[in-house]
PASEBA-1860 file (N, C-alpha, C; in nm, 3 decimals):
! residues 267
1> MGVPYAEV> -4.470/3.787/-2.034/-4.391/3.861/-1.948/-4.472/3.975/-1.879 ~ -4.439/4.005/-1.758/-4.508/4.106/-1.682/-4.436/4.245/-1.692 ~ -4.450/4.317/-1.581/-4.392/4.453/-1.578/-4.246/4.434/-1.534 ~ -4.152/4.500/-1.605/-4.013/4.497/-1.567/-3.992/4.567/-1.439 ~ -3.901/4.509/-1.360/-3.875/4.566/-1.221/-3.735/4.548/-1.184 ~ -3.689/4.631/-1.092/-3.557/4.625/-1.019/-3.588/4.641/-0.876 ~ -3.486/4.625/-0.796/-3.513/4.641/-0.656/-3.379/4.664/-0.571 ~ -3.394/4.703/-0.451/-3.278/4.713/-0.357/-3.296/4.603/-0.260
9> IGDPVAHS> -3.189/4.534/-0.225/-3.193/4.422/-0.126/-3.099/4.453/-0.012 ~ -3.129/4.413/0.103/-3.049/4.440/0.223/-3.117/4.386/0.343 ~ -3.053/4.403/0.457/-3.116/4.362/0.584/-3.048/4.452/0.697 ~ -3.125/4.558/0.737/-3.262/4.599/0.699/-3.254/4.675/0.568 ~ -3.378/4.699/0.510/-3.376/4.769/0.381/-3.495/4.873/0.377 ~ -3.579/4.870/0.479/-3.701/4.961/0.480/-3.660/5.107/0.469 ~ -3.541/5.137/0.518/-3.495/5.279/0.526/-3.450/5.337/0.392 ~ -3.427/5.242/0.295/-3.366/5.282/0.168/-3.451/5.393/0.090
17> KSPLIHRY> -3.378/5.489/0.038/-3.446/5.593/-0.051/-3.445/5.545/-0.188 ~ -3.379/5.437/-0.225/-3.372/5.394/-0.366/-3.513/5.383/-0.433 ~ -3.613/5.326/-0.371/-3.737/5.315/-0.443/-3.794/5.452/-0.478 ~ -3.791/5.550/-0.402/-3.833/5.679/-0.432/-3.764/5.740/-0.546 ~ -3.626/5.718/-0.546/-3.552/5.777/-0.655/-3.584/5.709/-0.796 ~ -3.582/5.575/-0.796/-3.606/5.509/-0.921/-3.751/5.526/-0.965 ~ -3.840/5.523/-0.881/-3.986/5.539/-0.922/-4.004/5.685/-0.976 ~ -3.938/5.780/-0.919/-3.940/5.914/-0.966/-3.895/5.931/-1.108
25> WLEQLGLE> -3.781/5.858/-1.144/-3.728/5.869/-1.276/-3.818/5.781/-1.368 ~ -3.868/5.675/-1.327/-3.962/5.595/-1.409/-4.075/5.684/-1.453 ~ -4.131/5.752/-1.356/-4.249/5.840/-1.388/-4.217/5.960/-1.476 ~ -4.090/6.020/-1.447/-4.052/6.140/-1.528/-4.028/6.099/-1.674 ~ -3.971/5.981/-1.684/-3.928/5.938/-1.823/-4.042/5.864/-1.895 ~ -4.153/5.841/-1.828/-4.265/5.769/-1.890/-4.241/5.628/-1.919 ~ -4.165/5.557/-1.836/-4.122/5.425/-1.862/-4.216/5.328/-1.779 ~ -4.243/5.209/-1.838/-4.314/5.110/-1.769/-4.213/5.033/-1.686
33> GDYRATRV> -4.244/5.018/-1.556/-4.153/4.939/-1.471/-4.185/4.981/-1.329 ~ -4.115/4.903/-1.237/-4.129/4.918/-1.096/-3.999/4.902/-1.028 ~ -3.987/4.960/-0.898/-3.864/4.945/-0.820/-3.910/4.911/-0.686 ~ -3.849/4.811/-0.624/-3.894/4.759/-0.496/-3.785/4.758/-0.391 ~ -3.823/4.747/-0.268/-3.726/4.726/-0.157/-3.759/4.588/-0.104 ~ -3.668/4.500/-0.106/-3.687/4.360/-0.064/-3.588/4.323/0.041 ~ -3.641/4.284/0.158/-3.546/4.244/0.272/-3.498/4.105/0.241 ~ -3.361/4.089/0.230/-3.296/3.964/0.213/-3.189/3.948/0.311
41> TADELPAY> -3.196/3.838/0.385/-3.088/3.814/0.491/-2.968/3.745/0.416 ~ -2.855/3.739/0.492/-2.741/3.673/0.434/-2.762/3.527/0.397 ~ -2.846/3.457/0.484/-2.875/3.317/0.459/-2.959/3.296/0.337 ~ -3.051/3.401/0.310/-3.145/3.390/0.201/-3.084/3.434/0.071 ~ -2.962/3.495/0.073/-2.912/3.564/-0.053/-2.882/3.455/-0.167 ~ -2.831/3.345/-0.145/-2.807/3.246/-0.250/-2.933/3.210/-0.326 ~ -3.041/3.179/-0.250/-3.164/3.131/-0.308/-3.229/3.255/-0.381 ~ -3.220/3.373/-0.324/-3.281/3.497/-0.385/-3.222/3.516/-0.520
49> LEDRRSDP> -3.082/3.511/-0.537/-3.013/3.539/-0.664/-3.043/3.430/-0.763 ~ -3.058/3.306/-0.717/-3.089/3.201/-0.804/-3.236/3.210/-0.861 ~ -3.320/3.253/-0.778/-3.464/3.284/-0.826/-3.460/3.390/-0.929 ~ -3.398/3.493/-0.899/-3.401/3.614/-0.988/-3.329/3.582/-1.125 ~ -3.234/3.488/-1.121/-3.160/3.454/-1.244/-3.253/3.408/-1.348 ~ -3.371/3.346/-1.316/-3.463/3.291/-1.422/-3.595/3.374/-1.421 ~ -3.592/3.489/-1.359/-3.726/3.570/-1.371/-3.709/3.664/-1.483 ~ -3.788/3.655/-1.586/-3.773/3.728/-1.711/-3.800/3.882/-1.690
57> DWRGCNVT> -3.879/3.920/-1.580/-3.915/4.057/-1.559/-3.808/4.126/-1.475 ~ -3.720/4.058/-1.411/-3.625/4.114/-1.322/-3.503/4.177/-1.400 ~ -3.473/4.303/-1.375/-3.375/4.379/-1.443/-3.249/4.394/-1.359 ~ -3.257/4.364/-1.235/-3.134/4.370/-1.148/-3.171/4.434/-1.008 ~ -3.067/4.440/-0.937/-3.085/4.494/-0.792/-2.961/4.578/-0.748 ~ -2.992/4.672/-0.665/-2.898/4.732/-0.583/-2.868/4.651/-0.458 ~ -2.743/4.639/-0.415/-2.717/4.554/-0.294/-2.659/4.645/-0.194 ~ -2.726/4.642/-0.073/-2.676/4.729/0.033/-2.634/4.633/0.156
65> MPLKEAAL> -2.595/4.702/0.264/-2.541/4.628/0.377/-2.644/4.532/0.433 ~ -2.608/4.411/0.478/-2.464/4.361/0.491/-2.434/4.263/0.379 ~ -2.483/4.276/0.259/-2.477/4.178/0.156/-2.374/4.197/0.056 ~ -2.305/4.316/0.052/-2.220/4.349/-0.062/-2.101/4.249/-0.082 ~ -2.046/4.206/0.024/-1.928/4.108/0.014/-1.976/3.972/-0.022 ~ -2.087/3.932/0.042/-2.144/3.791/0.017/-2.191/3.786/-0.131 ~ -2.246/3.885/-0.184/-2.302/3.885/-0.326/-2.190/3.859/-0.422 ~ -2.074/3.911/-0.397/-1.954/3.901/-0.486/-1.932/3.752/-0.511
73> ALVDVSGP> -1.944/3.662/-0.414/-1.909/3.524/-0.435/-2.026/3.451/-0.513 ~ -2.131/3.515/-0.535/-2.244/3.450/-0.588/-2.280/3.490/-0.736 ~ -2.201/3.594/-0.788/-2.218/3.636/-0.922/-2.128/3.560/-1.021 ~ -2.159/3.560/-1.145/-2.074/3.492/-1.242/-1.965/3.576/-1.296 ~ -1.988/3.705/-1.308/-1.888/3.798/-1.368/-1.879/3.916/-1.279 ~ -1.760/3.964/-1.244/-1.751/4.074/-1.151/-1.652/4.179/-1.192 ~ -1.552/4.144/-1.285/-1.462/4.239/-1.328/-1.391/4.320/-1.222 ~ -1.391/4.454/-1.226/-1.314/4.535/-1.125/-1.356/4.515/-0.986
81> ARGIGAVN> -1.493/4.481/-0.969/-1.551/4.463/-0.833/-1.473/4.352/-0.764 ~ -1.420/4.255/-0.831/-1.343/4.150/-0.760/-1.226/4.205/-0.683 ~ -1.159/4.306/-0.742/-1.045/4.365/-0.674/-1.088/4.446/-0.551 ~ -1.206/4.506/-0.561/-1.260/4.589/-0.446/-1.311/4.491/-0.333 ~ -1.363/4.375/-0.379/-1.407/4.274/-0.278/-1.558/4.289/-0.239 ~ -1.637/4.363/-0.324/-1.775/4.378/-0.288/-1.854/4.429/-0.412 ~ -1.981/4.397/-0.426/-2.060/4.449/-0.528/-2.175/4.518/-0.469 ~ -2.226/4.629/-0.542/-2.350/4.696/-0.498/-2.451/4.702/-0.602
89> IVTRHEQL> -2.424/4.645/-0.716/-2.527/4.634/-0.824/-2.510/4.490/-0.886 ~ -2.623/4.427/-0.910/-2.625/4.296/-0.970/-2.719/4.310/-1.092 ~ -2.677/4.279/-1.214/-2.768/4.267/-1.333/-2.748/4.132/-1.396 ~ -2.828/4.114/-1.499/-2.827/3.982/-1.568/-2.807/3.996/-1.719 ~ -2.724/3.917/-1.773/-2.708/3.901/-1.914/-2.737/3.758/-1.958 ~ -2.851/3.738/-2.021/-2.896/3.605/-2.043/-2.904/3.528/-1.915 ~ -2.834/3.427/-1.887/-2.841/3.357/-1.758/-2.730/3.393/-1.664 ~ -2.644/3.481/-1.702/-2.533/3.522/-1.622/-2.561/3.643/-1.528
97> LIGINSDG> -2.518/3.629/-1.402/-2.531/3.737/-1.306/-2.407/3.822/-1.318 ~ -2.421/3.957/-1.337/-2.307/4.042/-1.346/-2.302/4.128/-1.219 ~ -2.187/4.130/-1.144/-2.162/4.209/-1.026/-2.080/4.334/-1.060 ~ -2.132/4.445/-1.008/-2.065/4.582/-1.031/-2.052/4.645/-0.893 ~ -1.948/4.725/-0.889/-1.928/4.809/-0.770/-1.921/4.956/-0.817 ~ -2.024/5.041/-0.787/-2.027/5.178/-0.824/-1.987/5.276/-0.724 ~ -1.938/5.225/-0.607/-1.906/5.318/-0.496/-1.791/5.419/-0.542 ~ -1.691/5.355/-0.604/-1.583/5.439/-0.645/-1.621/5.546/-0.742
105> EGLSLAVE> -1.699/5.507/-0.849/-1.743/5.589/-0.950/-1.838/5.697/-0.894 ~ -1.919/5.659/-0.799/-2.012/5.757/-0.730/-1.929/5.863/-0.657 ~ -1.824/5.809/-0.587/-1.738/5.903/-0.522/-1.663/5.998/-0.614 ~ -1.621/5.937/-0.723/-1.542/6.024/-0.818/-1.642/6.131/-0.879 ~ -1.760/6.106/-0.907/-1.852/6.202/-0.963/-1.873/6.313/-0.862 ~ -1.891/6.271/-0.734/-1.921/6.374/-0.629/-1.797/6.469/-0.617 ~ -1.675/6.419/-0.621/-1.557/6.486/-0.616/-1.540/6.580/-0.730 ~ -1.571/6.530/-0.850/-1.559/6.614/-0.973/-1.662/6.722/-0.975
113> MAKLRPQR> -1.779/6.698/-0.927/-1.893/6.798/-0.929/-1.849/6.909/-0.833 ~ -1.778/6.872/-0.727/-1.728/6.980/-0.638/-1.602/7.051/-0.680 ~ -1.548/7.001/-0.794/-1.422/7.054/-0.853/-1.307/7.048/-0.762 ~ -1.299/6.927/-0.703/-1.188/6.890/-0.608/-1.078/6.823/-0.683 ~ -0.955/6.845/-0.640/-0.838/6.763/-0.688/-0.753/6.726/-0.567 ~ -0.812/6.638/-0.473/-0.742/6.618/-0.355/-0.612/6.532/-0.369 ~ -0.513/6.567/-0.296/-0.387/6.488/-0.299/-0.371/6.421/-0.160 ~ -0.408/6.490/-0.055/-0.392/6.428/0.082/-0.537/6.396/0.126
121> VAIIGAGG> -0.562/6.265/0.145/-0.699/6.215/0.174/-0.708/6.134/0.303 ~ -0.797/6.141/0.371/-0.824/6.052/0.494/-0.954/5.979/0.466 ~ -0.958/5.846/0.498/-1.079/5.768/0.477/-1.111/5.697/0.606 ~ -1.233/5.711/0.649/-1.280/5.641/0.772/-1.346/5.517/0.726 ~ -1.303/5.406/0.788/-1.357/5.276/0.755/-1.263/5.187/0.677 ~ -1.295/5.055/0.667/-1.207/4.965/0.598/-1.293/4.846/0.530 ~ -1.420/4.887/0.506/-1.510/4.793/0.438/-1.515/4.808/0.285 ~ -1.623/4.762/0.227/-1.638/4.766/0.080/-1.629/4.904/0.029
129> AARAALEE> -1.694/4.998/0.093/-1.699/5.144/0.038/-1.564/5.203/0.050 ~ -1.487/5.169/0.160/-1.358/5.220/0.172/-1.259/5.162/0.069 ~ -1.277/5.038/0.031/-1.191/4.978/-0.065/-1.223/5.043/-0.205 ~ -1.347/5.071/-0.229/-1.381/5.127/-0.359/-1.325/5.271/-0.358 ~ -1.325/5.340/-0.252/-1.273/5.477/-0.240/-1.113/5.473/-0.264 ~ -1.046/5.371/-0.210/-0.900/5.357/-0.229/-0.869/5.330/-0.379 ~ -0.952/5.244/-0.441/-0.927/5.219/-0.586/-0.943/5.347/-0.673 ~ -1.039/5.427/-0.636/-1.066/5.551/-0.703/-0.952/5.651/-0.685
137> LRLFRASH> -0.908/5.658/-0.559/-0.800/5.749/-0.526/-0.665/5.697/-0.590 ~ -0.657/5.574/-0.609/-0.539/5.526/-0.670/-0.531/5.576/-0.825 ~ -0.648/5.577/-0.879/-0.667/5.631/-1.020/-0.650/5.779/-1.026 ~ -0.691/5.850/-0.917/-0.671/5.991/-0.902/-0.528/6.029/-0.877 ~ -0.446/5.932/-0.843/-0.302/5.948/-0.815/-0.294/6.042/-0.682 ~ -0.374/6.018/-0.583/-0.356/6.085/-0.463/-0.223/6.052/-0.402 ~ -0.155/6.153/-0.340/-0.014/6.138/-0.303/-0.004/6.079/-0.165 ~ -0.107/6.082/-0.083/-0.094/6.038/0.054/-0.242/6.008/0.110
145> VVMLNRSP> -0.260/5.880/0.162/-0.388/5.849/0.208/-0.367/5.799/0.353 ~ -0.458/5.851/0.441/-0.458/5.804/0.576/-0.591/5.731/0.604 ~ -0.577/5.603/0.651/-0.697/5.533/0.689/-0.712/5.538/0.836 ~ -0.844/5.568/0.874/-0.883/5.574/1.008/-0.977/5.466/1.040 ~ -0.954/5.371/1.132/-1.029/5.253/1.151/-1.012/5.204/1.295 ~ -1.109/5.140/1.346/-1.093/5.081/1.472/-0.983/4.975/1.486 ~ -0.968/4.912/1.372/-0.850/4.816/1.355/-0.755/4.877/1.257 ~ -0.653/4.947/1.304/-0.545/5.003/1.215/-0.476/4.891/1.132
153> EKAAALLD> -0.469/4.766/1.188/-0.399/4.663/1.116/-0.477/4.624/0.988 ~ -0.612/4.624/1.004/-0.695/4.601/0.884/-0.683/4.703/0.777 ~ -0.680/4.823/0.830/-0.656/4.950/0.730/-0.530/4.945/0.665 ~ -0.424/4.910/0.738/-0.289/4.899/0.684/-0.276/4.796/0.579 ~ -0.349/4.685/0.592/-0.349/4.585/0.489/-0.413/4.629/0.369 ~ -0.512/4.714/0.380/-0.576/4.775/0.257/-0.487/4.866/0.182 ~ -0.405/4.946/0.248/-0.313/5.032/0.187/-0.213/4.948/0.103 ~ -0.164/4.837/0.163/-0.070/4.758/0.100/-0.144/4.681/-0.027
161> RFDMRGEA> -0.266/4.643/-0.007/-0.336/4.578/-0.108/-0.355/4.667/-0.241 ~ -0.370/4.793/-0.214/-0.395/4.888/-0.323/-0.278/4.965/-0.362 ~ -0.161/4.930/-0.289/-0.028/4.986/-0.330/-0.038/5.145/-0.310 ~ -0.094/5.186/-0.200/-0.114/5.331/-0.175/-0.012/5.380/-0.071 ~ 0.043/5.489/-0.093/0.137/5.548/0.009/0.051/5.625/0.114 ~ 0.077/5.588/0.246/0.008/5.644/0.348/0.025/5.576/0.483 ~ -0.071/5.589/0.566/-0.062/5.532/0.702/-0.194/5.499/0.747 ~ -0.197/5.403/0.849/-0.325/5.364/0.911/-0.321/5.405/1.056
169> LPLGAAPA> -0.426/5.470/1.101/-0.439/5.516/1.241/-0.577/5.474/1.304 ~ -0.580/5.466/1.436/-0.708/5.437/1.501/-0.806/5.553/1.485 ~ -0.928/5.532/1.502/-1.026/5.638/1.495/-0.999/5.747/1.614 ~ -1.006/5.862/1.576/-0.983/5.981/1.675/-0.981/6.104/1.610 ~ -0.856/6.162/1.598/-0.839/6.290/1.532/-0.816/6.277/1.384 ~ -0.889/6.351/1.308/-0.850/6.349/1.157/-0.721/6.437/1.132 ~ -0.636/6.382/1.049/-0.518/6.455/1.024/-0.539/6.574/0.931 ~ -0.440/6.647/0.913/-0.454/6.759/0.812/-0.451/6.710/0.674
177> VDLLINAS> -0.565/6.705/0.610/-0.578/6.655/0.468/-0.661/6.751/0.395 ~ -0.659/6.728/0.257/-0.751/6.808/0.170/-0.898/6.759/0.178 ~ -0.904/6.625/0.194/-1.047/6.564/0.188/-1.048/6.450/0.288 ~ -1.163/6.461/0.371/-1.196/6.351/0.465/-1.318/6.287/0.421 ~ -1.318/6.156/0.404/-1.429/6.073/0.359/-1.469/5.978/0.471 ~ -1.598/5.990/0.501/-1.655/5.883/0.592/-1.702/5.766/0.501 ~ -1.639/5.659/0.491/-1.680/5.543/0.409/-1.731/5.430/0.502 ~ -1.774/5.471/0.621/-1.819/5.363/0.718/-1.965/5.395/0.744
185> PLGMTGYP> -2.038/5.301/0.803/-2.179/5.321/0.839/-2.191/5.401/0.976 ~ -2.078/5.438/1.040/-2.089/5.506/1.169/-2.153/5.642/1.145 ~ -2.247/5.672/1.234/-2.325/5.794/1.216/-2.457/5.770/1.141 ~ -2.476/5.655/1.077/-2.594/5.634/1.016/-2.710/5.584/1.124 ~ -2.840/5.614/1.096/-2.938/5.577/1.178/-2.931/5.431/1.209 ~ -2.935/5.391/1.340/-2.926/5.255/1.377/-2.785/5.202/1.399 ~ -2.681/5.284/1.377/-2.546/5.249/1.397/-2.485/5.342/1.505 ~ -2.376/5.297/1.562/-2.302/5.377/1.663/-2.266/5.515/1.600
193> PLEVDLSQ> -2.250/5.615/1.678/-2.206/5.747/1.630/-2.068/5.750/1.589 ~ -2.035/5.840/1.503/-1.890/5.859/1.453/-1.836/5.975/1.530 ~ -1.733/5.953/1.607/-1.658/6.049/1.688/-1.526/6.082/1.627 ~ -1.510/6.185/1.555/-1.380/6.227/1.489/-1.354/6.376/1.523 ~ -1.248/6.401/1.567/-1.197/6.538/1.599/-1.145/6.604/1.470 ~ -1.207/6.713/1.424/-1.173/6.779/1.310/-1.088/6.904/1.315 ~ -1.028/6.915/1.441/-0.953/7.039/1.468/-0.829/7.060/1.385 ~ -0.779/6.949/1.338/-0.650/6.958/1.253/-0.680/6.995/1.109
201> LEAGATVL> -0.806/6.986/1.064/-0.837/7.015/0.937/-0.829/7.174/0.912 ~ -0.765/7.212/0.805/-0.744/7.356/0.782/-0.854/7.408/0.687 ~ -0.862/7.540/0.681/-0.951/7.602/0.592/-0.935/7.565/0.451 ~ -1.036/7.533/0.377/-1.024/7.487/0.240/-1.039/7.339/0.232 ~ -1.036/7.268/0.343/-1.059/7.125/0.342/-1.205/7.086/0.328 ~ -1.219/6.968/0.264/-1.360/6.926/0.243/-1.389/6.796/0.320 ~ -1.518/6.782/0.373/-1.557/6.662/0.440/-1.677/6.603/0.361 ~ -1.661/6.472/0.321/-1.763/6.409/0.238/-1.812/6.283/0.330
209> DMVYDPLE> -1.945/6.287/0.353/-1.999/6.176/0.432/-2.084/6.088/0.343 ~ -2.053/5.961/0.328/-2.128/5.872/0.240/-2.265/5.845/0.299 ~ -2.278/5.864/0.436/-2.404/5.834/0.504/-2.510/5.939/0.452 ~ -2.631/5.891/0.428/-2.742/5.981/0.386/-2.865/5.974/0.476 ~ -2.855/5.886/0.581/-2.965/5.878/0.674/-2.907/5.870/0.819 ~ -2.903/5.997/0.881/-2.964/6.123/0.846/-2.886/6.190/0.745 ~ -2.947/6.277/0.668/-2.882/6.361/0.567/-2.780/6.454/0.634 ~ -2.811/6.523/0.738/-2.723/6.616/0.812/-2.668/6.537/0.926
217> TPLLRAAR> -2.548/6.474/0.908/-2.483/6.391/1.011/-2.406/6.486/1.110 ~ -2.383/6.444/1.227/-2.298/6.516/1.322/-2.169/6.551/1.259 ~ -2.105/6.460/1.174/-1.982/6.494/1.110/-1.991/6.616/1.015 ~ -2.102/6.624/0.934/-2.119/6.734/0.858/-2.148/6.864/0.928 ~ -2.228/6.856/1.037/-2.250/6.974/1.122/-2.119/7.030/1.177 ~ -2.033/6.934/1.225/-1.914/6.978/1.280/-1.821/7.044/1.177 ~ -1.823/6.990/1.052/-1.744/7.043/0.940/-1.795/7.188/0.907 ~ -1.927/7.204/0.899/-1.976/7.333/0.868/-1.944/7.442/0.978
225> AKGLRAID> -1.953/7.390/1.103/-1.927/7.473/1.218/-1.787/7.533/1.212 ~ -1.690/7.454/1.155/-1.555/7.495/1.136/-1.528/7.573/1.005 ~ -1.639/7.593/0.931/-1.623/7.664/0.798/-1.570/7.585/0.688 ~ -1.572/7.447/0.703/-1.518/7.359/0.604/-1.627/7.326/0.496 ~ -1.587/7.290/0.381/-1.684/7.247/0.284/-1.736/7.113/0.320 ~ -1.864/7.093/0.306/-1.928/6.967/0.343/-2.018/6.911/0.234 ~ -1.994/6.786/0.192/-2.075/6.720/0.097/-2.152/6.607/0.155 ~ -2.279/6.609/0.144/-2.365/6.507/0.209/-2.377/6.380/0.126
233> GLTMLINQ> -2.426/6.274/0.187/-2.434/6.144/0.113/-2.544/6.141/0.009 ~ -2.625/6.240/0.008/-2.731/6.236/-0.104/-2.672/6.251/-0.243 ~ -2.563/6.339/-0.246/-2.502/6.368/-0.375/-2.447/6.228/-0.438 ~ -2.381/6.161/-0.356/-2.323/6.030/-0.404/-2.440/5.930/-0.429 ~ -2.537/5.934/-0.348/-2.653/5.834/-0.361/-2.715/5.856/-0.501 ~ -2.752/5.983/-0.531/-2.817/6.001/-0.659/-2.731/5.968/-0.775 ~ -2.601/5.992/-0.768/-2.508/5.960/-0.881/-2.511/5.815/-0.896 ~ -2.503/5.738/-0.787/-2.497/5.591/-0.799/-2.639/5.530/-0.847
241> AAMAFTRF> -2.740/5.598/-0.799/-2.874/5.557/-0.845/-2.892/5.566/-0.992 ~ -2.826/5.684/-1.054/-2.844/5.701/-1.191/-2.767/5.596/-1.278 ~ -2.642/5.551/-1.222/-2.569/5.454/-1.287/-2.651/5.319/-1.288 ~ -2.715/5.285/-1.175/-2.794/5.160/-1.169/-2.916/5.174/-1.252 ~ -2.989/5.279/-1.248/-3.110/5.299/-1.330/-3.079/5.279/-1.477 ~ -2.971/5.335/-1.522/-2.932/5.320/-1.663/-2.906/5.174/-1.703 ~ -2.849/5.099/-1.610/-2.828/4.961/-1.636/-2.948/4.877/-1.628 ~ -3.048/4.910/-1.540/-3.166/4.836/-1.519/-3.263/4.865/-1.630
249> FRVAPDAA> -3.283/4.995/-1.667/-3.395/5.024/-1.759/-3.343/5.082/-1.901 ~ -3.219/5.083/-1.916/-3.150/5.115/-2.047/-3.182/5.261/-2.085 ~ -3.213/5.352/-1.997/-3.232/5.493/-2.029/-3.165/5.569/-1.914 ~ -3.079/5.673/-1.955/-3.004/5.750/-1.850/-3.086/5.865/-1.801 ~ -3.109/5.871/-1.667/-3.183/5.984/-1.612/-3.100/6.107/-1.599 ~ -3.153/6.222/-1.571/-3.081/6.348/-1.552/-3.050/6.352/-1.402 ~ -2.943/6.298/-1.361/-2.907/6.296/-1.215/-2.850/6.437/-1.165 ~ -2.790/6.514/-1.260/-2.734/6.640/-1.221/-2.846/6.743/-1.207
257> GNVELRRL> -2.953/6.733/-1.281/-3.054/6.840/-1.278/-3.180/6.813/-1.198 ~ -3.177/6.706/-1.106/-3.299/6.675/-1.029/-3.311/6.750/-0.902 ~ -3.335/6.875/-0.907/-3.356/6.968/-0.792/-3.485/6.921/-0.726 ~ -3.587/6.880/-0.801/-3.714/6.839/-0.741/-3.696/6.704/-0.669 ~ -3.616/6.612/-0.726/-3.590/6.480/-0.669/-3.523/6.510/-0.532 ~ -3.420/6.591/-0.531/-3.350/6.619/-0.396/-3.446/6.688/-0.295 ~ -3.538/6.763/-0.339/-3.643/6.819/-0.254/-3.733/6.705/-0.198 ~ -3.771/6.614/-0.277/-3.855/6.503/-0.233/-3.779/6.420/-0.135
265> LTS> -3.656/6.400/-0.161/-3.567/6.312/-0.070/-3.536/6.376/0.071 ~ -3.550/6.506/0.075/-3.521/6.575/0.206/-3.644/6.632/0.270 ~ -3.759/6.606/0.212/-3.876/6.658/0.275/-3.935/6.561/0.385
END
């Protein structure tokens, strides 16, 4: 056997900060191993996973866009990820591929770290990250959820699917809520901008953007300009990376105390 390794897969994937995060922890913890970024197209995904299934050095992978939903159909065990409809971590147990979705748990940790208890929430998007957010909010017992999406019909179907009380609206003005979550790639480098009017958000509201490239998105700048609390995507990214690292290398890193790691990621 060679050096154990994990990787992040997607298309594109060169922008990913995951290799920096995981290699930092490997070095800090004195562990033998590596973490790579591997470009995998949707057409290549079945062969890629089949090859990794029999690679004794492979510890698993993070799955990023646009492969999260396609990967779900290719794993052997998916548990709660099946209800969300997407996976962002794949590990292996013997010859079985295990699919996991950590988006909801990453969001939950970011919300708990900020000591938030939101009841009225708005979610931008209707993809895998939005579905994971809905599942987590269902567990939080949020009282009202507004979905903002270019296709309100698709968003309304998600509210029904997760049995959430709320409404679906087209992208535009954010309603008066405690927490606004951007669970879409809009505003990310290489994607269209996110144009949302925050004028209805009141003092005390929080805006959380899952996008981390760029770190300071126009959405967060607009939130801070209004005096609202803003949580950037790096908080959630590091939390999720810690969950994946623990599964890959069987050691839990100190995600909460990595001031130096955050500095490296923002330099």
